[in-house]
C-alpha positions as CSV (number, residue, x, y, z in Angstrom):
1,X,0.0,0.0,0.0
2,X,1.3,3.4,-0.9
3,X,2.5,5.8,1.7
4,X,2.9,9.6,1.4
5,X,5.4,11.9,2.9
6,X,3.9,15.3,3.5
7,X,6.2,18.2,4.2
8,X,5.5,21.8,5.3
9,X,8.5,24.1,4.8
10,X,9.5,27.6,5.8
11,X,12.5,28.8,4.0
12,X,15.0,31.1,5.7
13,X,17.9,30.9,3.1
14,X,16.6,30.5,-0.5
15,X,20.1,30.0,-2.0
16,X,21.0,27.2,0.3
17,X,17.5,25.7,-0.1
18,X,18.1,25.5,-3.9
19,X,21.1,23.2,-3.2
20,X,18.9,20.9,-1.1
21,X,16.3,20.8,-3.9
22,X,19.0,19.6,-6.3
23,X,19.9,16.7,-4.1
24,X,16.5,15.4,-3.1
25,X,15.0,14.1,-6.3
26,X,17.7,11.5,-6.9
27,X,17.3,10.1,-3.4
28,X,13.5,9.9,-3.8
29,X,13.7,8.1,-7.1
30,X,16.3,5.6,-5.7
31,X,13.6,4.5,-3.2
32,X,10.8,4.2,-5.7
33,X,9.3,7.5,-4.7
34,X,7.7,10.2,-6.9
35,X,6.8,13.8,-6.2
36,X,3.1,14.4,-6.3
37,X,3.3,18.1,-5.2
38,X,6.5,20.1,-5.0
39,X,6.0,23.8,-4.4
40,X,3.5,26.5,-4.3
41,X,0.9,28.0,-4.3
42,X,-1.4,26.6,-1.7
43,X,-5.0,27.8,-1.8
44,X,-6.5,27.8,1.7
45,X,-10.1,26.7,1.7
46,X,-10.5,26.5,5.5
47,X,-8.1,27.3,8.4
48,X,-4.7,28.9,7.9
49,X,-1.6,28.1,5.9
50,X,1.6,29.5,7.4
51,X,4.3,27.9,5.3
52,X,6.3,28.8,2.2
53,X,6.1,25.5,0.5
54,X,4.3,22.1,0.5
55,X,5.8,18.8,-0.8
56,X,4.0,15.5,-1.1
57,X,6.0,12.4,-2.1
58,X,4.5,9.0,-2.8
59,X,6.4,5.8,-1.9
60,X,5.5,2.2,-2.4
61,X,5.1,1.6,1.4
62,X,5.6,3.2,4.8
63,X,8.6,1.1,5.3
64,X,10.3,2.3,2.1
65,X,9.4,5.9,3.0
66,X,11.2,5.5,6.3
67,X,14.2,3.9,4.6
68,X,14.4,6.9,2.3
69,X,14.1,9.4,5.1
70,X,16.9,7.7,7.0
71,X,19.1,6.9,4.0
72,X,22.6,8.3,3.7
73,X,21.6,10.1,0.5
74,X,18.7,11.9,2.1
75,X,20.4,12.5,5.4
76,X,23.2,14.4,3.5
77,X,20.5,16.5,1.8
78,X,18.6,17.0,5.0
79,X,21.7,18.5,6.7
80,X,21.8,21.1,4.0
81,X,18.0,21.8,4.4
82,X,18.4,22.2,8.1
83,X,20.7,25.2,7.5
84,X,18.2,26.8,5.1
85,X,14.7,26.0,6.3
86,X,12.5,24.6,9.0
87,X,10.2,21.8,8.1
88,X,7.5,19.4,9.4
89,X,7.6,15.9,7.9
90,X,4.7,13.4,8.2
91,X,4.1,9.9,6.8
92,X,0.5,9.2,5.9
93,X,-0.5,5.6,5.0
């Protein structure tokens, strides 16, 4: 069963965040994932949206999504992101 990684992002350093964006797609594909949503804009229908960016990634399973998140490839990218943005990550499914 598919699982989705939902990410809410606030970007503090756009230049560094661009470096992160270059590294992430290869790691996602290596784990059978694909981007469903990658970016903006978000149209709020109810409630409030207080983030700069939303990302939704589909993986074949929750286990594979966790493998990706903890992989050496993504951990390296994540360290770059941590210097450029704050983010909330969720797995659904």
